A tleap script that builds the chain and sets N, CA, C and O, in Angstrom:
source leaprc.protein.ff14SB
mol = sequence {
  NMET ALA LYS SER THR SER SER SER PHE TRP
  ASN HIE SER VAL GLU LYS ILE GLU GLU VAL
  LEU HIE LEU ARG LYS GLN ILE ASP LEU LEU
  GLN ALA LYS LEU SER LYS LEU VAL ASP GLY
  THR VAL GLU ALA ILE THR PRO THR LYS THR
  LYS ARG ARG LYS THR GLY GLY ARG LYS ALA
  LYS ALA ALA ILE ALA PRO LYS SER GLU PRO
  VAL LYS LYS ALA LYS THR ARG LYS LYS GLY
  GLY MET THR PRO GLU ALA LYS ALA LYS ILE
  SER ALA ALA MET LYS ALA ARG TRP GLU ALA
  LYS ARG ASN ALA ALA CALA
}
set mol.1.N position { -19.434 9.185 -13.198 }
set mol.1.CA position { -20.726 9.809 -13.033 }
set mol.1.C position { -21.389 9.208 -11.802 }
set mol.1.O position { -21.351 7.991 -11.624 }
set mol.2.N position { -21.980 10.008 -10.967 }
set mol.2.CA position { -22.593 9.532 -9.732 }
set mol.2.C position { -23.878 8.775 -10.043 }
set mol.2.O position { -24.623 9.121 -10.959 }
set mol.3.N position { -24.113 7.739 -9.256 }
set mol.3.CA position { -25.339 6.964 -9.433 }
set mol.3.C position { -26.513 7.722 -8.849 }
set mol.3.O position { -26.387 8.393 -7.824 }
set mol.4.N position { -27.618 7.614 -9.486 }
set mol.4.CA position { -28.829 8.257 -9.022 }
set mol.4.C position { -29.572 7.308 -8.103 }
set mol.4.O position { -29.495 6.090 -8.264 }
set mol.5.N position { -30.291 7.862 -7.142 }
set mol.5.CA position { -31.053 7.020 -6.227 }
set mol.5.C position { -32.340 6.536 -6.863 }
set mol.5.O position { -32.921 5.549 -6.412 }
set mol.6.N position { -32.802 7.225 -7.920 }
set mol.6.CA position { -34.030 6.792 -8.579 }
set mol.6.C position { -33.739 5.594 -9.458 }
set mol.6.O position { -32.609 5.393 -9.905 }
set mol.7.N position { -34.780 4.792 -9.703 }
set mol.7.CA position { -34.578 3.551 -10.433 }
set mol.7.C position { -34.874 3.679 -11.914 }
set mol.7.O position { -34.567 2.758 -12.670 }
set mol.8.N position { -35.453 4.771 -12.355 }
set mol.8.CA position { -35.833 4.907 -13.753 }
set mol.8.C position { -35.251 6.175 -14.368 }
set mol.8.O position { -35.094 7.201 -13.707 }
set mol.9.N position { -34.941 6.066 -15.646 }
set mol.9.CA position { -34.440 7.205 -16.419 }
set mol.9.C position { -35.492 8.305 -16.479 }
set mol.9.O position { -35.153 9.489 -16.477 }
set mol.10.N position { -36.748 7.929 -16.533 }
set mol.10.CA position { -37.837 8.882 -16.730 }
set mol.10.C position { -38.175 9.666 -15.469 }
set mol.10.O position { -38.980 10.596 -15.525 }
set mol.11.N position { -37.584 9.315 -14.342 }
set mol.11.CA position { -37.860 10.061 -13.113 }
set mol.11.C position { -37.094 11.381 -13.061 }
set mol.11.O position { -37.322 12.181 -12.154 }
set mol.12.N position { -36.184 11.629 -14.022 }
set mol.12.CA position { -35.394 12.856 -14.049 }
set mol.12.C position { -36.117 13.930 -14.841 }
set mol.12.O position { -36.923 13.641 -15.725 }
set mol.13.N position { -35.810 15.179 -14.504 }
set mol.13.CA position { -36.425 16.291 -15.221 }
set mol.13.C position { -35.801 16.409 -16.611 }
set mol.13.O position { -34.685 15.949 -16.848 }
set mol.14.N position { -36.547 17.036 -17.524 }
set mol.14.CA position { -36.085 17.225 -18.900 }
set mol.14.C position { -34.818 18.078 -18.917 }
set mol.14.O position { -33.912 17.828 -19.712 }
set mol.15.N position { -34.752 19.077 -18.048 }
set mol.15.CA position { -33.578 19.950 -17.998 }
set mol.15.C position { -32.331 19.153 -17.610 }
set mol.15.O position { -31.252 19.354 -18.167 }
set mol.16.N position { -32.497 18.259 -16.659 }
set mol.16.CA position { -31.360 17.456 -16.211 }
set mol.16.C position { -30.898 16.511 -17.321 }
set mol.16.O position { -29.698 16.323 -17.521 }
set mol.17.N position { -31.838 15.926 -18.031 }
set mol.17.CA position { -31.491 15.013 -19.131 }
set mol.17.C position { -30.794 15.779 -20.244 }
set mol.17.O position { -29.832 15.281 -20.829 }
set mol.18.N position { -31.269 16.994 -20.548 }
set mol.18.CA position { -30.622 17.816 -21.574 }
set mol.18.C position { -29.201 18.187 -21.155 }
set mol.18.O position { -28.288 18.183 -21.981 }
set mol.19.N position { -29.014 18.506 -19.883 }
set mol.19.CA position { -27.683 18.848 -19.391 }
set mol.19.C position { -26.734 17.658 -19.519 }
set mol.19.O position { -25.580 17.817 -19.918 }
set mol.20.N position { -27.221 16.483 -19.183 }
set mol.20.CA position { -26.401 15.272 -19.304 }
set mol.20.C position { -26.028 15.020 -20.762 }
set mol.20.O position { -24.884 14.676 -21.056 }
set mol.21.N position { -26.970 15.187 -21.666 }
set mol.21.CA position { -26.689 15.003 -23.094 }
set mol.21.C position { -25.678 16.025 -23.590 }
set mol.21.O position { -24.795 15.695 -24.382 }
set mol.22.N position { -25.800 17.261 -23.130 }
set mol.22.CA position { -24.850 18.309 -23.524 }
set mol.22.C position { -23.437 17.956 -23.059 }
set mol.22.O position { -22.473 18.081 -23.815 }
set mol.23.N position { -23.329 17.511 -21.802 }
set mol.23.CA position { -22.011 17.104 -21.275 }
set mol.23.C position { -21.455 15.923 -22.065 }
set mol.23.O position { -20.261 15.878 -22.361 }
set mol.24.N position { -22.309 14.982 -22.400 }
set mol.24.CA position { -21.853 13.805 -23.157 }
set mol.24.C position { -21.329 14.225 -24.535 }
set mol.24.O position { -20.325 13.688 -25.003 }
set mol.25.N position { -21.993 15.170 -25.181 }
set mol.25.CA position { -21.532 15.665 -26.485 }
set mol.25.C position { -20.165 16.334 -26.352 }
set mol.25.O position { -19.289 16.144 -27.196 }
set mol.26.N position { -19.988 17.129 -25.270 }
set mol.26.CA position { -18.701 17.783 -25.053 }
set mol.26.C position { -17.598 16.751 -24.832 }
set mol.26.O position { -16.493 16.899 -25.355 }
set mol.27.N position { -17.894 15.717 -24.066 }
set mol.27.CA position { -16.901 14.671 -23.804 }
set mol.27.C position { -16.509 13.976 -25.103 }
set mol.27.O position { -15.327 13.747 -25.360 }
set mol.28.N position { -17.508 13.642 -25.922 }
set mol.28.CA position { -17.217 12.981 -27.204 }
set mol.28.C position { -16.374 13.874 -28.106 }
set mol.28.O position { -15.453 13.394 -28.767 }
set mol.29.N position { -16.682 15.167 -28.137 }
set mol.29.CA position { -15.925 16.105 -28.961 }
set mol.29.C position { -14.482 16.200 -28.490 }
set mol.29.O position { -13.560 16.183 -29.305 }
set mol.30.N position { -14.278 16.299 -27.172 }
set mol.30.CA position { -12.916 16.376 -26.630 }
set mol.30.C position { -12.139 15.082 -26.878 }
set mol.30.O position { -10.942 15.126 -27.164 }
set mol.31.N position { -12.804 13.941 -26.772 }
set mol.31.CA position { -12.123 12.675 -27.050 }
set mol.31.C position { -11.701 12.581 -28.514 }
set mol.31.O position { -10.628 12.062 -28.821 }
set mol.32.N position { -12.540 13.079 -29.409 }
set mol.32.CA position { -12.192 13.077 -30.828 }
set mol.32.C position { -10.987 13.979 -31.085 }
set mol.32.O position { -10.086 13.603 -31.835 }
set mol.33.N position { -10.961 15.160 -30.476 }
set mol.33.CA position { -9.820 16.064 -30.636 }
set mol.33.C position { -8.545 15.441 -30.084 }
set mol.33.O position { -7.476 15.546 -30.686 }
set mol.34.N position { -8.669 14.801 -28.952 }
set mol.34.CA position { -7.514 14.163 -28.331 }
set mol.34.C position { -6.969 13.040 -29.196 }
set mol.34.O position { -5.755 12.905 -29.348 }
set mol.35.N position { -7.850 12.240 -29.757 }
set mol.35.CA position { -7.378 11.135 -30.597 }
set mol.35.C position { -6.708 11.661 -31.870 }
set mol.35.O position { -5.793 11.018 -32.384 }
set mol.36.N position { -7.140 12.807 -32.386 }
set mol.36.CA position { -6.473 13.410 -33.542 }
set mol.36.C position { -5.069 13.863 -33.168 }
set mol.36.O position { -4.135 13.713 -33.956 }
set mol.37.N position { -4.916 14.418 -31.964 }
set mol.37.CA position { -3.608 14.900 -31.520 }
set mol.37.C position { -2.607 13.769 -31.321 }
set mol.37.O position { -1.422 13.947 -31.603 }
set mol.38.N position { -3.048 12.628 -30.850 }
set mol.38.CA position { -2.125 11.528 -30.560 }
set mol.38.C position { -2.118 10.465 -31.649 }
set mol.38.O position { -1.542 9.392 -31.465 }
set mol.39.N position { -2.754 10.752 -32.785 }
set mol.39.CA position { -2.799 9.828 -33.932 }
set mol.39.C position { -3.307 8.453 -33.538 }
set mol.39.O position { -2.670 7.450 -33.860 }
set mol.40.N position { -4.383 8.383 -32.884 }
set mol.40.CA position { -4.968 7.099 -32.507 }
set mol.40.C position { -6.163 7.310 -31.619 }
set mol.40.O position { -6.716 8.406 -31.525 }
set mol.41.N position { -6.542 6.248 -30.979 }
set mol.41.CA position { -7.706 6.341 -30.096 }
set mol.41.C position { -7.268 6.747 -28.702 }
set mol.41.O position { -6.084 6.696 -28.371 }
set mol.42.N position { -8.207 7.141 -27.912 }
set mol.42.CA position { -7.923 7.543 -26.541 }
set mol.42.C position { -7.423 6.340 -25.747 }
set mol.42.O position { -6.595 6.499 -24.851 }
set mol.43.N position { -7.907 5.147 -26.058 }
set mol.43.CA position { -7.490 3.946 -25.346 }
set mol.43.C position { -5.995 3.695 -25.505 }
set mol.43.O position { -5.384 3.039 -24.661 }
set mol.44.N position { -5.395 4.217 -26.591 }
set mol.44.CA position { -3.972 3.994 -26.837 }
set mol.44.C position { -3.097 4.700 -25.811 }
set mol.44.O position { -1.966 4.277 -25.570 }
set mol.45.N position { -3.599 5.764 -25.207 }
set mol.45.CA position { -2.768 6.485 -24.252 }
set mol.45.C position { -3.141 6.199 -22.803 }
set mol.45.O position { -2.489 6.701 -21.888 }
set mol.46.N position { -4.172 5.406 -22.585 }
set mol.46.CA position { -4.536 5.061 -21.214 }
set mol.46.C position { -3.607 3.975 -20.715 }
set mol.46.O position { -3.125 3.175 -21.516 }
set mol.47.N position { -3.338 3.919 -19.420 }
set mol.47.CA position { -2.441 2.898 -18.894 }
set mol.47.C position { -3.008 1.505 -19.119 }
set mol.47.O position { -4.211 1.280 -18.984 }
set mol.48.N position { -2.120 0.570 -19.464 }
set mol.48.CA position { -2.583 -0.780 -19.742 }
set mol.48.C position { -2.680 -1.614 -18.480 }
set mol.48.O position { -3.532 -2.497 -18.382 }
set mol.49.N position { -1.818 -1.341 -17.514 }
set mol.49.CA position { -1.869 -2.100 -16.275 }
set mol.49.C position { -2.664 -1.334 -15.236 }
set mol.49.O position { -2.421 -0.152 -14.992 }
set mol.50.N position { -3.601 -2.012 -14.637 }
set mol.50.CA position { -4.352 -1.429 -13.538 }
set mol.50.C position { -4.274 -2.379 -12.361 }
set mol.50.O position { -4.067 -3.580 -12.534 }
set mol.51.N position { -4.435 -1.850 -11.187 }
set mol.51.CA position { -4.406 -2.683 -9.998 }
set mol.51.C position { -5.704 -3.478 -9.951 }
set mol.51.O position { -6.797 -2.912 -9.951 }
set mol.52.N position { -5.564 -4.789 -9.911 }
set mol.52.CA position { -6.747 -5.640 -9.922 }
set mol.52.C position { -7.046 -6.147 -8.524 }
set mol.52.O position { -6.150 -6.537 -7.775 }
set mol.53.N position { -8.298 -6.131 -8.202 }
set mol.53.CA position { -8.734 -6.680 -6.928 }
set mol.53.C position { -9.136 -8.131 -7.150 }
set mol.53.O position { -9.572 -8.508 -8.238 }
set mol.54.N position { -8.986 -8.935 -6.114 }
set mol.54.CA position { -9.400 -10.322 -6.231 }
set mol.54.C position { -10.910 -10.395 -6.104 }
set mol.54.O position { -11.495 -9.911 -5.135 }
set mol.55.N position { -11.526 -11.008 -7.097 }
set mol.55.CA position { -12.964 -11.209 -7.037 }
set mol.55.C position { -13.229 -12.487 -6.274 }
set mol.55.O position { -12.290 -13.173 -5.871 }
set mol.56.N position { -14.475 -12.814 -6.073 }
set mol.56.CA position { -14.836 -14.011 -5.321 }
set mol.56.C position { -14.233 -15.270 -5.915 }
set mol.56.O position { -13.746 -16.130 -5.181 }
set mol.57.N position { -14.261 -15.393 -7.256 }
set mol.57.CA position { -13.715 -16.577 -7.912 }
set mol.57.C position { -12.213 -16.677 -7.757 }
set mol.57.O position { -11.680 -17.763 -7.528 }
set mol.58.N position { -11.525 -15.552 -7.881 }
set mol.58.CA position { -10.064 -15.564 -7.735 }
set mol.58.C position { -9.662 -15.853 -6.302 }
set mol.58.O position { -8.650 -16.510 -6.057 }
set mol.59.N position { -10.465 -15.355 -5.334 }
set mol.59.CA position { -10.168 -15.638 -3.934 }
set mol.59.C position { -10.329 -17.125 -3.657 }
set mol.59.O position { -9.525 -17.720 -2.939 }
set mol.60.N position { -11.377 -17.728 -4.231 }
set mol.60.CA position { -11.616 -19.152 -4.011 }
set mol.60.C position { -10.487 -19.982 -4.624 }
set mol.60.O position { -10.040 -20.957 -4.021 }
set mol.61.N position { -10.026 -19.604 -5.814 }
set mol.61.CA position { -8.923 -20.324 -6.445 }
set mol.61.C position { -7.656 -20.217 -5.601 }
set mol.61.O position { -6.916 -21.189 -5.446 }
set mol.62.N position { -7.417 -19.031 -5.061 }
set mol.62.CA position { -6.230 -18.833 -4.238 }
set mol.62.C position { -6.317 -19.645 -2.952 }
set mol.62.O position { -5.303 -20.116 -2.436 }
set mol.63.N position { -7.531 -19.807 -2.439 }
set mol.63.CA position { -7.708 -20.545 -1.190 }
set mol.63.C position { -7.446 -22.035 -1.373 }
set mol.63.O position { -6.927 -22.687 -0.466 }
set mol.64.N position { -7.805 -22.588 -2.552 }
set mol.64.CA position { -7.621 -24.030 -2.751 }
set mol.64.C position { -6.303 -24.373 -3.429 }
set mol.64.O position { -5.949 -25.547 -3.539 }
set mol.65.N position { -5.580 -23.366 -3.881 }
set mol.65.CA position { -4.300 -23.617 -4.551 }
set mol.65.C position { -3.296 -24.158 -3.541 }
set mol.65.O position { -3.317 -23.764 -2.375 }
set mol.66.N position { -2.413 -25.063 -3.980 }
set mol.66.CA position { -1.410 -25.587 -3.050 }
set mol.66.C position { -0.470 -24.464 -2.620 }
set mol.66.O position { 0.011 -23.679 -3.437 }
set mol.67.N position { -0.229 -24.414 -1.337 }
set mol.67.CA position { 0.619 -23.355 -0.806 }
set mol.67.C position { 1.991 -23.920 -0.490 }
set mol.67.O position { 2.125 -25.064 -0.057 }
set mol.68.N position { 2.996 -23.109 -0.712 }
set mol.68.CA position { 4.345 -23.543 -0.388 }
set mol.68.C position { 4.523 -23.452 1.121 }
set mol.68.O position { 3.843 -22.679 1.796 }
set mol.69.N position { 5.444 -24.252 1.634 }
set mol.69.CA position { 5.684 -24.237 3.072 }
set mol.69.C position { 6.315 -22.906 3.464 }
set mol.69.O position { 7.153 -22.368 2.741 }
set mol.70.N position { 5.906 -22.385 4.609 }
set mol.70.CA position { 6.490 -21.105 5.031 }
set mol.70.C position { 7.968 -21.285 5.377 }
set mol.70.O position { 8.384 -22.314 5.908 }
set mol.71.N position { 8.728 -20.269 5.064 }
set mol.71.CA position { 10.165 -20.301 5.332 }
set mol.71.C position { 10.366 -20.050 6.817 }
set mol.71.O position { 9.872 -19.065 7.366 }
set mol.72.N position { 11.106 -20.961 7.468 }
set mol.72.CA position { 11.357 -20.808 8.895 }
set mol.72.C position { 12.506 -19.837 9.104 }
set mol.72.O position { 13.542 -19.920 8.446 }
set mol.73.N position { 12.302 -18.931 10.019 }
set mol.73.CA position { 13.347 -17.960 10.317 }
set mol.73.C position { 14.370 -18.599 11.242 }
set mol.73.O position { 14.035 -19.425 12.091 }
set mol.74.N position { 15.614 -18.206 11.063 }
set mol.74.CA position { 16.677 -18.709 11.931 }
set mol.74.C position { 16.474 -18.146 13.327 }
set mol.74.O position { 16.096 -16.987 13.498 }
set mol.75.N position { 16.730 -18.982 14.316 }
set mol.75.CA position { 16.577 -18.517 15.694 }
set mol.75.C position { 17.668 -17.498 15.998 }
set mol.75.O position { 18.847 -17.717 15.719 }
set mol.76.N position { 17.250 -16.403 16.565 }
set mol.76.CA position { 18.212 -15.363 16.918 }
set mol.76.C position { 18.476 -15.411 18.410 }
set mol.76.O position { 17.604 -15.764 19.205 }
set mol.77.N position { 19.665 -15.057 18.765 }
set mol.77.CA position { 20.049 -15.062 20.162 }
set mol.77.C position { 19.447 -13.846 20.855 }
set mol.77.O position { 19.428 -12.751 20.293 }
set mol.78.N position { 18.965 -14.037 22.053 }
set mol.78.CA position { 18.398 -12.927 22.801 }
set mol.78.C position { 19.484 -11.917 23.138 }
set mol.78.O position { 20.599 -12.290 23.502 }
set mol.79.N position { 19.159 -10.666 23.018 }
set mol.79.CA position { 20.114 -9.611 23.339 }
set mol.79.C position { 19.954 -9.236 24.811 }
set mol.79.O position { 18.862 -9.318 25.372 }
set mol.80.N position { 21.044 -8.829 25.413 }
set mol.80.CA position { 20.996 -8.372 26.789 }
set mol.80.C position { 20.861 -9.493 27.803 }
set mol.80.O position { 20.420 -9.266 28.930 }
set mol.81.N position { 21.232 -10.683 27.413 }
set mol.81.CA position { 21.107 -11.819 28.318 }
set mol.81.C position { 22.360 -11.996 29.167 }
set mol.81.O position { 22.937 -13.083 29.183 }
set mol.82.N position { 22.787 -10.973 29.861 }
set mol.82.CA position { 24.005 -11.046 30.665 }
set mol.82.C position { 23.700 -11.747 31.991 }
set mol.82.O position { 22.706 -11.448 32.654 }
set mol.83.N position { 24.554 -12.663 32.353 }
set mol.83.CA position { 24.353 -13.402 33.602 }
set mol.83.C position { 24.707 -12.513 34.793 }
set mol.83.O position { 25.464 -11.554 34.643 }
set mol.84.N position { 24.175 -12.819 35.954 }
set mol.84.CA position { 24.505 -12.027 37.145 }
set mol.84.C position { 25.997 -12.062 37.474 }
set mol.84.O position { 26.547 -11.083 37.979 }
set mol.85.N position { 26.655 -13.199 37.186 }
set mol.85.CA position { 28.099 -13.293 37.450 }
set mol.85.C position { 28.877 -12.328 36.565 }
set mol.85.O position { 29.815 -11.673 37.019 }
set mol.86.N position { 28.475 -12.245 35.285 }
set mol.86.CA position { 29.153 -11.342 34.356 }
set mol.86.C position { 28.935 -9.885 34.764 }
set mol.86.O position { 29.843 -9.059 34.666 }
set mol.87.N position { 27.718 -9.581 35.224 }
set mol.87.CA position { 27.432 -8.218 35.682 }
set mol.87.C position { 28.304 -7.850 36.880 }
set mol.87.O position { 28.844 -6.747 36.960 }
set mol.88.N position { 28.430 -8.801 37.811 }
set mol.88.CA position { 29.244 -8.549 39.010 }
set mol.88.C position { 30.704 -8.356 38.641 }
set mol.88.O position { 31.376 -7.498 39.213 }
set mol.89.N position { 31.209 -9.142 37.688 }
set mol.89.CA position { 32.605 -9.040 37.260 }
set mol.89.C position { 32.879 -7.672 36.623 }
set mol.89.O position { 33.888 -7.032 36.921 }
set mol.90.N position { 31.963 -7.229 35.736 }
set mol.90.CA position { 32.119 -5.925 35.082 }
set mol.90.C position { 32.026 -4.810 36.120 }
set mol.90.O position { 32.798 -3.852 36.074 }
set mol.91.N position { 31.087 -4.931 37.053 }
set mol.91.CA position { 30.918 -3.926 38.084 }
set mol.91.C position { 32.182 -3.798 38.927 }
set mol.91.O position { 32.610 -2.690 39.250 }
set mol.92.N position { 32.777 -4.934 39.283 }
set mol.92.CA position { 34.010 -4.908 40.082 }
set mol.92.C position { 35.148 -4.260 39.303 }
set mol.92.O position { 35.922 -3.489 39.871 }
set mol.93.N position { 35.258 -4.561 38.014 }
set mol.93.CA position { 36.310 -3.983 37.183 }
set mol.93.C position { 36.139 -2.474 37.072 }
set mol.93.O position { 37.125 -1.740 37.130 }
set mol.94.N position { 34.896 -1.993 36.910 }
set mol.94.CA position { 34.643 -0.563 36.797 }
set mol.94.C position { 34.959 0.149 38.114 }
set mol.94.O position { 35.541 1.234 38.115 }
set mol.95.N position { 34.574 -0.466 39.232 }
set mol.95.CA position { 34.867 0.144 40.535 }
set mol.95.C position { 36.371 0.250 40.763 }
set mol.95.O position { 36.862 1.240 41.304 }
set mol.96.N position { 37.098 -0.794 40.338 }
set mol.96.CA position { 38.561 -0.767 40.494 }
set mol.96.C position { 39.164 0.333 39.622 }
set mol.96.O position { 40.093 1.016 40.053 }
set mol.97.N position { 38.653 0.516 38.406 }
set mol.97.CA position { 39.147 1.548 37.498 }
set mol.97.C position { 38.886 2.937 38.079 }
set mol.97.O position { 39.764 3.799 38.055 }
set mol.98.N position { 37.649 3.155 38.612 }
set mol.98.CA position { 37.313 4.454 39.189 }
set mol.98.C position { 38.181 4.748 40.418 }
set mol.98.O position { 38.621 5.878 40.628 }
set mol.99.N position { 38.416 3.709 41.223 }
set mol.99.CA position { 39.263 3.873 42.420 }
set mol.99.C position { 40.675 4.250 42.022 }
set mol.99.O position { 41.281 5.122 42.645 }
set mol.100.N position { 41.210 3.604 40.987 }
set mol.100.CA position { 42.568 3.908 40.518 }
set mol.100.C position { 42.635 5.336 39.979 }
set mol.100.O position { 43.630 6.032 40.182 }
set mol.101.N position { 41.587 5.768 39.298 }
set mol.101.CA position { 41.537 7.123 38.756 }
set mol.101.C position { 41.505 8.158 39.886 }
set mol.101.O position { 42.181 9.184 39.814 }
set mol.102.N position { 40.711 7.879 40.931 }
set mol.102.CA position { 40.616 8.791 42.070 }
set mol.102.C position { 41.970 8.885 42.792 }
set mol.102.O position { 42.398 9.967 43.192 }
set mol.103.N position { 42.631 7.732 42.949 }
set mol.103.CA position { 43.927 7.720 43.640 }
set mol.103.C position { 44.995 8.450 42.820 }
set mol.103.O position { 45.864 9.113 43.387 }
set mol.104.N position { 44.935 8.330 41.486 }
set mol.104.CA position { 45.910 9.004 40.639 }
set mol.104.C position { 45.711 10.518 40.668 }
set mol.104.O position { 46.678 11.275 40.576 }
set mol.105.N position { 44.470 10.955 40.795 }
set mol.105.CA position { 44.180 12.392 40.822 }
set mol.105.C position { 44.542 13.017 42.153 }
set mol.105.O position { 44.823 14.214 42.213 }
set mol.106.N position { 44.544 12.248 43.207 }
set mol.106.CA position { 44.809 12.788 44.547 }
set mol.106.C position { 46.276 12.921 44.872 }
set mol.106.O position { 46.628 13.362 45.966 }
savepdb mol mol.pdb
quit
């Protein structure tokens, strides 16, 4: 139900209060019918686990709780770290292969 901006119950019109009471009666009636269908209360079919947010007290407890040491990641080798000598060697091998291919085709 949406919160009202007014601070008092009596600031609402009689028609609005009657409408709210009518809706509340309908909700109670439907909840009673539902509980008869499921042989129990409505709370029995609602989910038991809900996502909980940390309140101020829980945040403070978490902040002062002893923390485990962070797991250090293994150092990974940089990719693409080819030396200029290796590049020159591969380049020479490729040029020789292309030259041999051109000579074989001719």
